[in-house]
N, C-alpha and C positions, 0 to 999 in steps of 0.2 A: 504493500500500500504506500509506504514512504517513497519508494522508487517512482510509483505512478504520480504521486503528488509533486515530487521534484520535477518530473518530466513535464507535468501540466503547467507548473509555474514558469518553467524554462521556455515553453512554447509561447506563453503569454508575453514574456519579456522580449523574446525575439520578434514578436509581432509588433511590439511598441517601439522597437528601435527605429530611429529615423535620423533626420539631420542631413547634412550636406556631404559629409565624407562617410560613405557606407562601409560597413565591415566586409572584409573579404570572405569568400566562401560560396561560390556559386555564380552562375551566369546572371547577367543583368536582365531585369524584366524587359519586355518589349516596350520600346518608346511609343507613346501614343500621341504626343504633341511636342511642339518645339517651344523654346523660350523666345525666339526672335520673331520679328514680324513676318518676313517672307523667307528668311534664311533657314534651311533645314539642317545646317551643320553647326549648331550651337549659336549662342547669341553673338553679337558683334557684327552682324551683317556682312556684306561683301564689299571690299574696296572697289571691285570691278563696277559695281552699281553706281559708285560715286564718280567714276571717270568721266561720265557725260555731263556732270555738273559744271557750271562756270567756275566753281571753286576748285574743281579737280579732286582727286582722291587723296586721302591722308598720306603723308610721306611715311614710307616704311623704313627707309635707310637714308643716311646722309651721304655726302660726297665721298666720305671715307669708308662707305659700305657698313657703317655701324647701325645697328637696329635702333630706331627711334622709340624711346619709351612713351612719351606723352601722346604721340599720334598713332602708334601701332600696338603697343603692349597694354597700356593702361585701359583703353577701351575694351579690350578682350576680357580682362579681369573684372571690370565693372559690369559688363554685360552677362558674363557666364558665372561669376563667383560671388561678387559683392552685392548680392541681392538681399532683400529684407528676410531675416530669419536664417541666413546662412553666414556669409563672411563680410557683412557690412560692419561698420564701426559699432553699432548698437549690439548686435548679436555676437560677432566674432567667434563663430562656432569653432571649438577645439583650439581657441587661441589665435585663429587666423583672421586678421583684419586686412582685406585686400582692396582698400580704397585709395591708397596713395603709394608713391614710390617708397617712402621711408617704412611704411607698414608692410608692404609686400616683401621687401628684402630682409625684413627683421626675422622672419621665420619661414623655413621650408625652401629656401633658395641657397644652393651651394654655388656661389659665383665662379664661373669658369667650367662648371661641370653639370650639365643638365641632367644626365642620367643619375646623378647622386642627389638631385634636388627632389624633396618630397612633393612639392607642388607639381613638378613636371611628371613625376611618377603617377600621381592620381589622375592627371589629365589623360595619360595614355593607357591607364589601366582598363582592362576589359572585364574586371570582376565587379562586385557590388561597391567597391571603393571609388569607382570612377567619378570624376568631377568634370562638368556639372552632372549631378545625379538625375536619373529618370524622374519625371517624364521629359526632362530636357534632352535635346539631342546632343551627342558628343561634339566636340570641336572638330572642324574639318582638318585634314592633314596639312594644308597650307598654314593654318593658324597655329597648329601645334609646332610646325617647323619654325615658324617665326619666333615663338616663345623659346624654343630650344636654342636657336641662334643667339637670341638676346642673352640667355643665361650663359652659354658657352663663351660669349664675348666679354663676360664679366659682369653681366646684369647691371650695366651702367645707366645712369639717369641722363640719357641723351635726349635733348630737346630739339624738335624740328618744327618747321612751320608748314602749313598747308598753303599751296600756291593758288593763284586765281583770284578773280574779283568779279563783282557784278557791275553793271552800268545802269544809267537812268532809264534805258529802254528795255531792260531785262524784264520779261514777264515770268513771274514765279508760278510754278505748277505744283499742286499737291502731289500728284502721282510721280512726276519726273524728278522733282527736287526734294520735297519734304520727306517722302517715304524712304528714299535711300539714306538720308541723314538720320532719321529716327531709327531705321533698322540697324544702322551701324552703331549708333551711340546710345540708344534709349530702350528699344523694345526687349532687350534681354532682361531688363528689370520690370518694364512697364508693358506687359502683355496681358492677354485675357486669362492666362493661367496664373501668373505671378502677381501682377497688379501691386507692385511695391508702392507703399504709401497711398494705396487705393487709386492709383493712376494707371490708366490703360491708354497707350499711344498707338494701338493697332486699330485701324479703321477710321475713315474720314469723320464720322459722327463724333467719336471720342476726341479726336484732335480739335475739331471745330469748337466743341464745348469748352475745352481748355484755352483755346485762343480767344473766345468771346469773353471769358471772365478774367482774362489777363494773366492767368497763371503760367501759360506756356511761355510767353515773352519774358515775364518776370523771372522765371526759372533759368532760361538759357542765357539771360544777360547778367545773372547773378545779382539781381537787384535786391536791395534791402527789403526784408520782410518775406522773401520767397526762398524756398529750398533750392540751392544752386544745383543745376543740372548741366551736363551729365553727373558732375560731382563737384565738390568744393575745390578739388585738385585738378579738374579738367573742365575747360570751357570750349564751346564751339568757336571756330574761327570767325573773324569779323565778317567774312564773306558768307559763311553759312548762316550766321545770325541775320545778315542782311537779306538773304533769300526768304527766311521765315517772316521777317518784318514786311517784305514786299507782298508776300502772300496774304498776310493779315490785312495790310492796308488796302489791298485790291479787292477785299470782300470775302476772303476765305473760301474761294470757290473750290468745288470738287472737280478740279481739272487735271 
């Protein structure tokens, strides 16, 4: 009887275990949804989708072929890991706060050796410890390689700028301009599944509501009284903010 009771309570305990870093021991459950807006390979969207923007895609490497942290690496951690209830500053699951450079390199990163870095190991894991956990999709191979290269290069805080600019005649489009920006920077946290801070940036109606009440523009400009987005340590480029403002000023059309 004692063995049965122990087994019963063990089964209950295993059923309650959750969180962002899963215990090893068995294949992952089938993924049923994604964290991103339209990207099925983890949050963080696709840089290719941003290539057509007047602002261009975020710079991934500088002239010395060093991986850029602020434009290439930080958005991936924010979209896939630093979500509410996982590795944001408030929760810091298992001691991991992945919201800024200083906090990311503090734990789980072995500078110069990706294979020995705990954060990299859980990203490539195929067991229940994989990050991001189900129902989120795993990161795509190109994103994983980018993180590996950054760590192998010493996990440096390399800052790069996003090129491009808008002009007075530029017509801002929700589908062509805003969606790629939100998919890359925002919808890993703010999607229909996660809704960090009760904010959902997938779908025109949701975005329009936030634009009308001023929360969208206040957040991306890091204005006083608003939660800075994508985070306090990462701000959209002036060009990207300009596109959002043009769209708002032109009537927030579903174009």
